[in-house]
VEXDODO-236810 format. One line per field, with one value per residue (C-alpha): chain; y, x, z; residue number from 1. Coordinates in nm, 2 decimals. Each point is the difference from the previous one (the first is absolute). Layout:
<recs>
chain: [A/...]
v: [Y/...]
u: [X/...]
w: [Z/...]
n: [NUM/...]
</recs>
This chain:
<recs>
chain: [A/A/A/A/A/A/A/A/A/A/A/A/A/A/A/A/A/A/A/A/A/A/A/A/A/A/A/A/A/A/A/A/A/A/A/A/A/A/A/A/A/A/A/A/A/A/A/A/A/A/A/A/A/A/A/A/A/A/A/A/A/A/A/A/A/A/A/A/A/A/A/A/A/A/A/A/A/A/A/A/A/A/A/A/A/A/A/A/A/A/A/A/A/A/A/A/A/A/A/A/A/A/A/A/A/A/A/A/A/A/A/A/A/A/A/A/A/A/A/A/A/A/A/A/A/A/A/A/A/A/A/A/A/A/A/A/A/A/A/A/A/A/A/A/A/A/A/A/A/A/A/A/A/A/A/A/A/A/A/A/A/A/A/A/A/A/A/A/A/A/A/A/A/A/A/A/A/A/A/A/A/A/A/A/A/A/A/A/A/A/A/A/A/A/A/A/A/A/A/A/A/A/A/A/A/A/A/A/A/A/A/A/A/A/A/A/A/A/A/A/A/A/A/A/A/A/A/A/A/A/A/A/A/A/A/A/A/A/A/A/A/A/A/A/A/A/A/A/A/A/A/A/A/A/A/A/A/A/A/A/A/A/A/A/A/A/A/A/A/A/A/A/A/A/A/A/A/A/A/A/A/A/A/A/A/A/A/A/A/A/A/A/A/A/A/A/A/A/A/A/A/A/A/A/A/A/A/A/A/A/A/A/A/A/A/A/A/A/A/A/A/A/A/A/A/A/A/A/A/A/A/A/A/A/A/A/A/A/A/A/A/A/A/A/A/A/A/A/A/A/A/A/A/A/A/A/A/A/A/A/A/A/A/A/A/A/A/A/A/A/A/A/A/A/A/A/A/A/A/A/A/A/A/A/A/A/A/A/A/A/A/A/A/A/A/A/A/A/A/A/A/A/A/A/A/A/A/A/A/A/A/A/A/A/A/A/A/A/A/A/A/A/A/A/A/A/A/A/A/A/A/A/A/A/A/A/A/A/A/A/A/A/A/A/A/A/A/A/A/A/A/A/A/A/A/A/A/A/A/A/A/A/A/A/A/A/A/A/A/A/A/A/A/A/A/A/A/A/A/A/A/A/A/A/A/A/A/A/A/A/A/A/A/A/A/A/A/A/A/A/A/A/A/A/A/A/A/A/A/A/A/A/A/A/A/A/A/A/A/A/A/A/A/A/A/A/A/A/A/A/A/A/A/A/A/A/A/A/A/A/A/A/A/A/A/A/A/A/A/A/A/A/A/A/A/A/A/A/A/A/A/A/A/A/A/A/A/A/A/A/A/A/A/A/A/A/A/A/A/A/A/A/A/A/A/A/A/A/A/A/A/A/A/A/A/A/A/A/A/A/A/A/A/A/A/A/A/A/A/A/A/A/A/A/A/A/A/A/A/A/A/A/A/A/A/A/A/A/A/A/A/A/A/A/A/A/A/A/A/A/A/A/A/A/A/A/A/A/A/A/A/A/A/A/A/A/A/A/A/A/A/A/A/A/A/A/A/A/A/A/A/A/A/A/A/A/A/A/A/A/A/A/A/A/A/A/A/A/A/A/A/A/A/A/A]
v: [3.83/0.26/-0.24/-0.19/-0.32/0.09/0.00/-0.31/-0.21/0.19/-0.13/-0.36/-0.08/0.10/-0.31/-0.23/0.05/-0.05/-0.27/-0.17/0.07/-0.12/-0.33/-0.09/0.24/0.01/0.32/-0.11/-0.14/0.19/0.34/0.30/0.15/-0.31/-0.05/0.39/0.00/-0.31/0.08/0.37/-0.17/-0.21/0.27/0.20/-0.24/-0.10/0.30/0.09/-0.29/0.11/0.39/-0.10/-0.03/0.34/0.15/-0.15/0.11/0.40/-0.05/-0.01/0.25/0.21/-0.09/0.09/0.31/0.12/-0.11/0.15/0.35/0.00/-0.07/0.42/0.05/0.14/0.32/0.24/-0.24/0.10/-0.34/-0.10/-0.25/-0.35/0.09/0.12/-0.29/-0.17/0.14/0.09/-0.30/-0.40/-0.18/-0.19/0.32/0.01/0.03/-0.17/0.00/-0.30/-0.08/-0.05/0.31/0.09/0.39/0.12/0.03/-0.29/-0.27/0.10/0.05/-0.30/-0.18/0.16/-0.08/-0.33/-0.10/0.21/-0.18/-0.34/0.04/0.16/-0.31/-0.29/0.18/0.09/-0.07/-0.31/-0.19/0.19/-0.12/-0.38/0.01/0.13/-0.24/-0.28/0.10/-0.19/0.34/0.08/0.39/0.25/0.15/-0.39/-0.07/0.32/-0.08/-0.34/0.12/0.29/-0.28/-0.21/0.25/0.17/-0.28/0.03/0.37/0.00/-0.24/0.22/0.29/-0.14/-0.08/0.38/0.11/-0.21/0.22/0.33/-0.12/-0.08/0.35/0.19/-0.18/0.07/0.33/0.03/0.00/0.26/-0.11/0.21/-0.06/-0.14/-0.20/-0.14/-0.10/-0.18/-0.22/-0.10/-0.07/-0.18/-0.17/-0.16/-0.05/-0.19/-0.26/-0.05/-0.09/-0.27/-0.12/0.07/-0.20/-0.32/0.04/0.05/-0.25/-0.29/0.14/0.06/-0.42/-0.12/0.22/-0.13/-0.42/0.08/0.03/-0.27/-0.22/0.10/-0.21/-0.31/-0.15/-0.22/0.23/0.20/-0.29/-0.12/0.25/0.07/-0.29/0.04/0.33/-0.15/-0.22/0.28/0.25/-0.31/-0.03/0.42/-0.06/-0.22/0.18/0.32/-0.20/-0.13/0.40/0.06/-0.26/0.09/0.35/-0.03/-0.21/0.28/0.24/-0.22/-0.05/0.34/0.07/-0.21/0.09/0.43/0.06/0.28/0.21/0.02/0.32/-0.22/-0.15/0.24/-0.12/-0.35/0.09/0.20/-0.33/-0.18/0.21/-0.10/-0.38/-0.21/-0.01/-0.38/0.09/0.25/-0.21/-0.19/0.23/0.20/0.40/-0.23/0.26/-0.28/-0.02/0.25/0.04/0.25/-0.01/0.23/-0.24/-0.27/-0.08/-0.12/0.02/0.21/0.07/0.34/0.26/-0.09/-0.37/0.11/0.16/-0.24/-0.22/0.23/0.03/-0.40/0.02/0.26/-0.19/-0.40/0.11/0.21/-0.36/-0.22/0.15/0.09/-0.36/-0.14/0.29/-0.14/-0.33/0.00/0.24/-0.30/-0.32/0.24/0.03/-0.34/-0.12/0.27/-0.18/-0.35/0.11/0.18/-0.38/-0.19/0.14/0.05/-0.35/0.09/-0.05/0.20/0.34/0.09/0.08/-0.15/0.10/-0.24/0.22/0.34/0.31/0.09/0.33/0.08/0.14/0.31/-0.09/0.19/-0.18/-0.37/0.15/0.10/-0.32/-0.25/-0.35/-0.04/0.32/-0.11/-0.33/0.15/0.31/-0.25/-0.30/0.14/0.37/0.07/-0.20/0.18/0.32/-0.03/-0.16/0.29/0.31/-0.24/0.03/0.44/0.03/-0.22/0.26/0.32/-0.16/-0.04/0.36/0.11/-0.24/0.16/0.36/-0.06/-0.12/0.27/0.32/0.20/-0.02/0.28/0.00/-0.22/-0.02/-0.37/-0.01/-0.07/0.19/0.36/-0.16/-0.04/0.35/0.20/-0.15/0.14/0.34/0.09/-0.04/0.13/-0.28/0.05/-0.24/-0.30/0.17/-0.02/-0.36/-0.09/0.13/-0.12/-0.35/0.04/0.14/-0.21/-0.36/0.10/0.11/-0.34/-0.16/0.21/0.00/-0.33/-0.15/0.27/-0.25/-0.32/0.01/-0.12/0.02/-0.30/0.15/0.33/0.15/-0.15/0.16/-0.24/0.13/-0.09/0.31/-0.22/0.19/0.15/0.31/0.00/-0.14/0.27/0.29/-0.20/-0.04/0.35/0.13/-0.27/0.17/0.36/-0.11/-0.20/0.22/0.35/-0.24/-0.21/0.38/0.09/-0.30/-0.04/0.43/-0.17/-0.27/0.24/0.24/0.23/0.10/0.24/-0.16/-0.30/0.11/0.32/0.23/0.37/-0.03/0.07/-0.26/-0.15/0.15/-0.35/0.01/0.40/-0.07/-0.28/0.22/-0.03/-0.27/0.13/0.13/-0.40/-0.15/-0.31/-0.07/0.18/-0.09/-0.32/-0.21/0.15/-0.11/-0.35/-0.12/-0.09/-0.25/-0.25/-0.05/-0.26/-0.20/-0.03/-0.05/-0.34/-0.12/0.05/-0.21/-0.27/0.05/0.04/0.15/-0.21/-0.31/0.14/0.06/-0.31/-0.15/0.21/-0.18/0.27/-0.26/0.18/-0.18/-0.13/-0.31/-0.23/0.01/-0.29/0.20/0.24/-0.34/-0.13/0.41/-0.10/-0.36/0.14/0.28/-0.23/-0.15/0.27/0.12/-0.30/0.00/0.32/-0.11/-0.27/0.15/0.27/-0.19/-0.21/0.36/0.04/-0.33/0.05/0.34/-0.13/-0.29/0.23/0.21/-0.32/-0.09/0.35/0.04/-0.33/-0.07/0.38/0.12/-0.36/0.05/0.34/-0.08/-0.27/0.21/0.22/-0.26/-0.13/0.34/0.01/-0.34/-0.26/-0.33/-0.18/-0.22/0.32/0.12/-0.26/0.02/0.36/-0.06/-0.29/0.23/0.28/-0.27/-0.09/0.39/0.07/-0.31/-0.13/-0.38/-0.11/-0.30/-0.25/-0.37/-0.08/0.17/-0.16/-0.01/0.26/0.31/-0.11/0.08/0.34/0.03/-0.03/0.27/0.23/-0.01/0.05/0.34/0.24/0.08/0.33/0.05/-0.14/0.31/-0.18/-0.24/-0.14/0.01/-0.31/-0.27/-0.29/0.16/-0.06/-0.38/-0.13/0.08/0.24/0.28/0.34/0.33/0.16/-0.31/-0.21/-0.33/0.00/-0.27/-0.25/-0.17/0.03/0.18/0.31/-0.10/-0.01/0.29/0.26/-0.27]
u: [-12.31/-0.13/0.14/0.22/-0.19/0.03/0.40/0.03/-0.23/0.17/0.39/-0.15/-0.17/0.30/0.21/-0.29/0.03/0.35/0.01/-0.17/0.09/0.35/-0.17/-0.08/0.26/0.35/0.15/0.36/-0.10/-0.23/0.01/-0.07/-0.25/-0.24/0.05/-0.07/-0.30/-0.17/0.09/-0.21/-0.30/0.00/0.03/-0.24/-0.29/0.11/-0.05/-0.28/-0.15/0.11/-0.13/-0.31/-0.11/0.17/-0.22/-0.29/0.02/0.05/-0.28/-0.23/0.17/-0.01/-0.41/-0.06/0.21/-0.23/-0.34/0.11/0.07/-0.30/-0.19/-0.09/0.04/-0.38/-0.09/0.18/0.30/0.34/0.12/0.22/0.21/-0.01/-0.18/-0.28/-0.07/-0.02/-0.27/-0.19/0.01/-0.07/0.26/0.11/0.10/0.32/0.33/0.32/0.33/0.12/0.33/0.11/-0.12/0.15/-0.01/-0.27/0.19/0.27/-0.20/-0.09/0.32/0.16/-0.27/0.07/0.39/-0.08/-0.26/0.13/0.33/-0.12/-0.17/0.29/0.20/-0.24/-0.11/0.32/0.34/-0.08/-0.09/0.32/0.21/-0.14/0.11/0.32/0.09/-0.12/0.16/0.29/0.22/0.36/-0.04/-0.24/-0.10/-0.06/-0.22/-0.16/-0.16/-0.07/-0.21/-0.17/-0.13/-0.14/-0.19/-0.15/-0.26/-0.05/-0.02/-0.19/-0.30/-0.03/-0.07/-0.22/-0.20/0.05/-0.15/-0.29/-0.09/0.08/-0.25/-0.25/0.04/0.01/-0.33/-0.20/-0.17/-0.05/0.37/0.25/0.35/0.27/0.27/-0.14/-0.23/0.25/0.25/-0.32/-0.05/0.37/-0.03/-0.30/0.12/0.35/-0.24/-0.26/0.30/0.11/-0.34/-0.03/0.35/-0.10/-0.29/0.14/0.32/-0.22/-0.22/0.21/0.21/-0.30/-0.04/0.33/0.17/-0.20/0.03/0.33/0.04/-0.24/0.18/0.34/-0.20/0.04/0.35/-0.09/-0.13/0.31/0.24/-0.18/0.02/0.34/0.09/-0.27/0.19/0.33/-0.09/-0.11/0.35/0.20/-0.21/0.09/0.36/0.05/-0.09/0.21/0.29/-0.06/-0.06/0.28/0.24/-0.19/0.06/0.35/0.09/-0.12/0.24/0.26/-0.03/0.01/0.29/0.18/-0.10/0.05/0.39/0.08/0.10/-0.41/-0.18/-0.26/0.26/-0.14/-0.31/0.11/0.19/-0.31/-0.18/0.29/-0.07/-0.34/0.10/0.06/0.39/0.00/-0.13/0.26/0.34/-0.16/0.03/0.24/0.02/0.15/0.29/0.23/-0.07/0.04/-0.24/-0.03/-0.40/0.07/0.18/-0.23/-0.37/-0.14/-0.33/-0.01/-0.29/-0.20/0.01/-0.39/0.05/0.22/-0.20/-0.24/0.28/0.04/-0.37/0.02/0.28/-0.11/-0.40/0.22/0.20/-0.25/-0.23/0.28/0.13/-0.38/-0.08/0.32/-0.06/-0.37/0.05/0.26/-0.28/-0.26/0.20/0.13/-0.38/-0.13/0.31/-0.17/-0.38/0.13/0.15/-0.32/-0.21/0.29/-0.01/-0.38/-0.02/0.36/-0.05/0.32/-0.17/0.33/-0.01/0.28/0.15/0.15/0.23/0.15/-0.04/0.27/-0.04/0.12/-0.32/-0.02/0.07/-0.27/-0.27/0.17/-0.06/-0.37/-0.05/0.11/-0.06/-0.30/-0.14/0.03/-0.21/-0.26/-0.04/0.07/-0.21/-0.27/-0.08/0.05/-0.26/-0.24/0.16/-0.07/-0.39/-0.07/0.16/-0.16/-0.38/0.10/0.10/-0.31/-0.21/0.18/-0.05/-0.39/-0.06/0.22/-0.24/-0.29/0.10/0.09/-0.35/-0.16/0.23/-0.25/-0.30/-0.01/-0.33/0.07/0.34/0.12/0.32/0.18/0.32/-0.26/-0.18/0.32/0.12/-0.35/-0.01/0.35/-0.03/-0.35/0.27/0.33/0.19/0.30/0.22/-0.28/-0.09/0.40/0.01/-0.34/0.16/0.31/-0.12/-0.21/0.21/0.27/-0.15/-0.13/0.36/0.12/-0.28/0.07/0.44/0.05/-0.18/0.24/0.32/-0.18/-0.11/0.26/-0.04/0.23/0.32/-0.10/-0.08/0.14/0.00/0.27/0.12/0.39/0.13/-0.12/-0.23/0.14/-0.04/-0.35/-0.14/0.04/-0.09/-0.32/-0.07/0.03/-0.20/-0.29/0.02/-0.04/-0.28/-0.18/0.05/-0.26/-0.28/0.05/0.00/-0.27/-0.23/0.09/-0.16/-0.27/-0.01/-0.03/-0.23/0.26/-0.04/-0.20/-0.11/-0.13/-0.13/-0.23/0.10/0.09/0.27/0.35/0.23/0.32/0.32/0.08/-0.36/0.06/0.27/-0.18/-0.24/-0.38/-0.06/-0.30/0.13/-0.05/-0.32/-0.03/0.37/-0.11/-0.35/0.08/0.33/0.14/-0.31/-0.07/0.27/0.18/-0.28/0.11/0.29/-0.30/0.01/0.40/0.03/-0.27/0.27/0.21/-0.08/-0.09/0.35/-0.14/0.28/0.23/-0.26/0.07/0.36/0.04/-0.23/0.25/0.33/0.08/0.04/-0.17/-0.01/-0.32/-0.04/-0.26/0.18/0.25/0.23/0.03/0.10/0.28/0.13/0.01/0.16/0.24/0.08/0.02/0.27/0.21/0.00/0.10/0.29/0.09/-0.01/0.18/0.29/0.04/-0.01/0.26/0.25/-0.09/0.12/0.31/0.08/-0.04/0.22/0.29/-0.08/0.05/0.32/0.13/-0.10/0.14/0.31/0.11/0.18/0.15/0.15/0.12/0.12/0.23/0.13/0.10/0.19/0.13/0.21/0.13/0.10/0.09/0.08/0.28/-0.33/-0.14/0.32/0.03/-0.36/0.06/0.35/-0.21/-0.20/0.25/0.13/-0.30/-0.06/0.32/0.02/-0.37/0.15/0.23/-0.21/0.10/0.01/-0.31/-0.26/-0.32/-0.14/-0.23/0.28/0.16/-0.31/0.03/0.36/-0.15/-0.24/0.21/0.27/-0.22/0.00/-0.33/-0.18/0.01/-0.33/-0.24/-0.16/0.03/0.26/-0.04/0.35/-0.10/0.12/-0.24/-0.29/0.13/-0.04/0.15/-0.19/-0.27/-0.15/0.15/-0.26/0.25/-0.19/0.33/0.16/0.35/0.19/0.14/0.28/0.34/0.14/-0.15/0.00/0.38/0.13/0.11/0.16]
w: [-6.97/-0.31/-0.31/0.23/-0.06/-0.40/0.06/0.19/-0.21/-0.36/0.22/0.03/-0.33/-0.14/0.23/-0.07/-0.42/0.08/0.20/-0.24/-0.32/0.16/0.04/-0.37/-0.16/0.00/0.08/-0.08/-0.35/-0.15/-0.17/0.24/-0.23/0.06/0.38/0.04/-0.24/0.13/0.39/-0.13/-0.15/0.31/0.26/-0.17/0.05/0.33/0.11/-0.16/0.18/0.38/-0.05/-0.14/0.35/0.15/-0.29/0.07/0.40/-0.10/-0.27/0.25/0.27/-0.31/-0.02/0.38/-0.07/-0.32/0.17/0.33/-0.18/-0.20/0.32/0.15/0.39/0.17/-0.02/0.21/0.12/0.00/-0.04/-0.30/-0.17/0.18/0.34/-0.20/-0.21/0.31/0.13/-0.32/-0.22/0.07/0.22/-0.33/-0.10/0.28/-0.19/0.10/-0.12/-0.12/0.13/-0.42/-0.11/-0.24/-0.13/-0.27/-0.35/0.06/-0.10/-0.31/-0.12/0.15/-0.20/-0.31/0.00/0.12/-0.25/-0.33/0.07/0.01/-0.32/-0.19/0.20/-0.10/-0.41/-0.10/0.16/0.18/-0.37/-0.19/0.33/-0.08/-0.38/0.08/0.29/-0.22/-0.32/-0.13/-0.12/0.03/0.05/0.14/-0.33/-0.14/0.34/-0.01/-0.41/0.13/0.31/-0.26/-0.24/0.24/0.16/-0.28/-0.05/0.37/0.03/-0.34/0.19/0.25/-0.22/-0.17/0.35/0.08/-0.36/0.04/0.30/-0.13/-0.30/0.26/0.18/-0.32/-0.15/0.30/0.03/0.34/0.08/-0.08/-0.06/0.27/0.17/0.33/-0.20/-0.28/0.40/0.14/-0.33/0.04/0.38/-0.09/-0.27/0.17/0.32/-0.19/-0.17/0.34/0.16/-0.20/0.10/0.35/-0.01/-0.14/0.21/0.30/-0.06/0.01/0.30/0.24/0.00/-0.07/0.27/0.34/-0.17/-0.02/0.36/0.05/-0.20/0.16/0.32/-0.19/0.03/-0.24/-0.28/0.02/-0.04/-0.26/-0.18/0.06/-0.21/-0.23/-0.06/0.04/-0.33/-0.17/0.07/-0.07/-0.35/-0.05/0.13/-0.28/-0.25/0.14/-0.04/-0.34/-0.13/0.16/-0.15/-0.37/0.08/0.12/-0.27/-0.30/0.20/-0.07/-0.37/-0.02/0.22/-0.22/-0.27/0.08/0.02/0.21/-0.26/-0.15/0.02/0.23/0.20/0.33/-0.03/-0.02/0.36/0.13/-0.02/0.14/0.35/0.05/-0.05/0.35/0.10/-0.09/-0.39/-0.01/0.10/-0.21/-0.35/0.16/-0.22/-0.35/-0.03/-0.12/-0.34/-0.27/-0.30/-0.32/0.02/-0.29/-0.25/0.06/-0.08/0.33/0.09/0.32/0.28/-0.08/0.27/0.02/0.06/0.29/0.15/0.02/0.12/0.26/0.12/0.03/0.18/0.28/0.02/0.04/0.24/0.22/0.02/0.06/0.29/0.09/0.02/0.17/0.28/0.00/0.03/0.29/0.19/-0.10/0.16/0.28/0.03/-0.09/0.31/0.23/-0.05/0.02/0.34/0.13/-0.10/0.19/0.33/0.01/0.20/0.22/0.36/0.11/-0.14/-0.14/-0.45/-0.10/-0.35/-0.26/-0.13/0.14/-0.18/-0.18/0.17/0.30/0.21/0.24/0.37/0.08/-0.19/0.07/0.39/-0.03/-0.27/0.13/-0.07/0.22/-0.08/-0.40/0.09/0.15/-0.28/-0.30/0.15/0.22/-0.04/-0.36/-0.18/0.29/-0.10/-0.36/0.02/0.21/-0.25/-0.29/0.21/0.02/-0.33/-0.15/0.22/-0.12/-0.33/0.00/0.12/-0.29/-0.25/0.16/-0.04/-0.34/-0.11/0.25/0.02/-0.28/0.28/0.19/0.16/0.18/0.03/-0.08/-0.04/0.32/-0.03/-0.07/0.35/0.21/-0.11/0.04/0.32/0.12/-0.14/0.20/0.30/-0.19/0.10/-0.20/0.10/-0.05/-0.31/-0.16/0.16/-0.17/-0.36/0.05/0.06/-0.33/-0.23/0.11/-0.03/-0.33/-0.09/0.14/-0.24/-0.30/0.01/0.14/-0.31/-0.14/0.14/-0.08/-0.33/-0.25/-0.37/-0.15/0.05/-0.20/0.38/0.33/0.33/0.19/0.32/0.14/-0.23/-0.31/-0.18/-0.31/-0.10/-0.33/0.32/0.26/-0.22/-0.09/0.31/0.12/-0.30/0.11/0.40/-0.21/-0.20/0.25/0.31/-0.09/-0.15/0.35/0.24/-0.21/0.06/0.40/0.03/-0.17/0.23/0.30/-0.22/0.04/-0.36/-0.07/-0.37/0.18/0.29/-0.16/0.29/-0.07/0.26/0.02/-0.24/0.14/-0.13/-0.23/-0.17/-0.06/-0.19/-0.19/-0.11/-0.08/-0.18/-0.13/-0.28/-0.20/0.21/-0.13/0.18/0.32/0.02/-0.17/-0.03/0.35/0.18/-0.14/-0.14/0.36/0.06/-0.23/0.35/0.08/-0.33/0.01/0.40/-0.09/-0.31/0.20/0.29/-0.21/-0.15/-0.35/-0.14/0.17/-0.19/-0.36/0.02/0.09/-0.27/-0.24/0.11/0.25/0.31/0.32/0.34/0.03/0.28/-0.21/-0.33/-0.15/-0.13/0.39/0.13/-0.24/0.03/0.39/-0.03/-0.21/0.21/0.28/-0.14/-0.13/0.38/0.16/-0.30/0.13/0.35/-0.02/-0.20/0.24/0.33/-0.22/-0.02/0.42/0.00/-0.14/0.16/0.35/-0.08/-0.17/0.31/0.24/-0.16/0.01/0.36/0.06/-0.14/-0.18/0.35/0.06/-0.35/0.05/0.29/-0.14/-0.28/0.28/0.19/-0.34/-0.08/0.34/0.08/-0.27/0.03/-0.21/-0.07/-0.14/-0.13/-0.20/-0.15/-0.08/-0.18/-0.20/-0.09/-0.10/-0.25/-0.14/-0.12/-0.07/-0.26/-0.11/-0.14/0.34/0.19/0.24/-0.13/0.21/-0.15/-0.12/-0.35/0.11/0.06/-0.33/-0.17/0.19/-0.06/-0.42/0.11/0.11/-0.30/-0.24/-0.15/0.03/-0.27/-0.03/-0.29/0.24/0.20/0.34/0.17/0.37/0.19/0.18/-0.22/0.14/-0.15/-0.33/-0.06/-0.35/-0.29/0.16/-0.20/0.15/0.01/-0.32/-0.20/-0.05/0.07/0.15/-0.18/0.24/-0.25/0.22/-0.28/0.12/0.38/-0.04/-0.24/0.28/0.23]
n: [1/2/3/4/5/6/7/8/9/10/11/12/13/14/15/16/17/18/19/20/21/22/23/24/25/26/27/28/29/30/31/32/33/34/35/36/37/38/39/40/41/42/43/44/45/46/47/48/49/50/51/52/53/54/55/56/57/58/59/60/61/62/63/64/65/66/67/68/69/70/71/72/73/74/75/76/77/78/79/80/81/82/83/84/85/86/87/88/89/90/91/92/93/94/95/96/97/98/99/100/101/102/103/104/105/106/107/108/109/110/111/112/113/114/115/116/117/118/119/120/121/122/123/124/125/126/127/128/129/130/131/132/133/134/135/136/137/138/139/140/141/142/143/144/145/146/147/148/149/150/151/152/153/154/155/156/157/158/159/160/161/162/163/164/165/166/167/168/169/170/171/172/173/174/175/176/177/178/179/180/181/182/183/184/185/186/187/188/189/190/191/192/193/194/195/196/197/198/199/200/201/202/203/204/205/206/207/208/209/210/211/212/213/214/215/216/217/218/219/220/221/222/223/224/225/226/227/228/229/230/231/232/233/234/235/236/237/238/239/240/241/242/243/244/245/246/247/248/249/250/251/252/253/254/255/256/257/258/259/260/261/262/263/264/265/266/267/268/269/270/271/272/273/274/275/276/277/278/279/280/281/282/283/284/285/286/287/288/289/290/291/292/293/294/295/296/297/298/299/300/301/302/303/304/305/306/307/308/309/310/311/312/313/314/315/316/317/318/319/320/321/322/323/324/325/326/327/328/329/330/331/332/333/334/335/336/337/338/339/340/341/342/343/344/345/346/347/348/349/350/351/352/353/354/355/356/357/358/359/360/361/362/363/364/365/366/367/368/369/370/371/372/373/374/375/376/377/378/379/380/381/382/383/384/385/386/387/388/389/390/391/392/393/394/395/396/397/398/399/400/401/402/403/404/405/406/407/408/409/410/411/412/413/414/415/416/417/418/419/420/421/422/423/424/425/426/427/428/429/430/431/432/433/434/435/436/437/438/439/440/441/442/443/444/445/446/447/448/449/450/451/452/453/454/455/456/457/458/459/460/461/462/463/464/465/466/467/468/469/470/471/472/473/474/475/476/477/478/479/480/481/482/483/484/485/486/487/488/489/490/491/492/493/494/495/496/497/498/499/500/501/502/503/504/505/506/507/508/509/510/511/512/513/514/515/516/517/518/519/520/521/522/523/524/525/526/527/528/529/530/531/532/533/534/535/536/537/538/539/540/541/542/543/544/545/546/547/548/549/550/551/552/553/554/555/556/557/558/559/560/561/562/563/564/565/566/567/568/569/570/571/572/573/574/575/576/577/578/579/580/581/582/583/584/585/586/587/588/589/590/591/592/593/594/595/596/597/598/599/600/601/602/603/604/605/606/607/608/609/610/611/612/613/614/615/616/617/618/619/620/621/622/623/624/625/626/627/628/629/630/631/632/633/634/635/636/637/638/639/640/641/642/643/644/645/646/647/648/649/650/651/652/653/654/655/656/657/658/659/660/661/662/663/664/665/666/667/668/669/670/671/672/673/674/675/676/677/678/679/680/681/682/683/684/685/686/687/688/689/690/691/692/693/694/695]
</recs>
């Protein structure tokens, strides 16, 4: 089993990152470099979280071997190895190799590759790819130039910070500037920025995640929040449609002004390809007219303005498509919550849906998750499951907050994470150690990473599910993950006292800590910022519990869901009316489809049979009718004397010549009444001279 656990986790984490990226990204439409860069960033960060418990168990085993090797056997004894150790050292030094033991020399190389690759991604490659993906340039060279200009300020800021650290080290007489110390300074600078952001996100997630599950057990609360989201999303959807219309109007003007022989026509064609298909059909390629642009002194858009327009088109189309998809998803969620509210009082214990799912369900799922099972789960079991889960997560949050405030105390040990690990270390129960470490760091990661998925910086950064996240947001999330994961792991090792700089013990460090180097090079960071700054998580948890951030955003005009607010009540009522309107609309559509289906099933076969019988057996009456219709097709204007006034009007309309100047015309003469306005923008004349011109 040596190294097998490491290989299995490497493969599992890859597919986990691929699954999450598939849920948020779009493999078909987005650039491959964006997909590969984001996947690599997510994969490396998740890999650190999953592999770190194996590093802890391996380090505990190596400490045991080191302690056993330093213990000498009794005088005159011929026993060597672990057998000698068992008789010559205390019982706590009995070493058992863990099932997931990783051989020496592998973990340092592994952590070095993972860490420096993630740092290269977050500080150099991903920021450049962000600017490249959002650029409106029409060539690779133009996009690279734009990306370099946009990142000049970005890189300059961090170079200034790094230069400040170098000046501090050079001025300090107790420090000598060497390559290892320079490397440690760079790691400390990156981890300081990551820890600053980590505490902010952690303080929000520790409270919001348990509260979200507790509120998830309240059906009325979820339904009201869905109505609130519907009202806000409808506003965003309308704004996205208006923005798209304005941008498409600018594209139309540019398309009409720049003819096919203009040098910038290729740029216009590139912009048109990014437009929705219906707009492309309306505008076309504008290649009908030729214009000598050299002789005329018309003002044409510059290439810089076309680059800006191209960037606006990419953003507006992505936003419009995202709001459309999210609106449909929110409608399905609202309909389902309303169905749950109705089925709670059902006496038959059968879950009844108002609308059937548009996608066919799997037969296996239909068999086991039948309407009865669905009713018991949605109406009875799920609320209690969410409440129990919320209580368990709340206990974990309390443990994390307590340990963050007391992890620097080594005598006595107050951090609960350190207590659990040290108790398991005494008995060398590696399974328990790895499970405890994994659950602890996994909970911390969920609190931090879920906040990254939830936060939304206007429309600048927004992770949307169902393949609706743009390239910029995907790359930005990869940058955040790479910056948050190393300080998150260091914070976890500090909570468990596996970091020697926290425990102040001369023991073998973990392979991950050895890669980070000794933070004692910068004492004010190692002994000050790393120790006392995590205590601020208490203040952030209190602020999140009382929704201070939500209230501040609400005062600034950004509507947030608050149950005791008039604005919230108004938006809930508005969203409820929107959902009711969409529900009636869908019901009418389904009723119309059902009527058409019933009509086809009832009369479709009989009509086909009668038509087939007419072709085989034709009676004289039908023969006369056939001849009459044939004569009518050959001579339009032959009519019987007993025709009604309606037939004479039909005769006049049939004899009227078609207006070929119109864009479209109809073949049915009854649809075009006298004096009716035609789609081509002309009134067809009804004068008798024109009626009988071709008779």
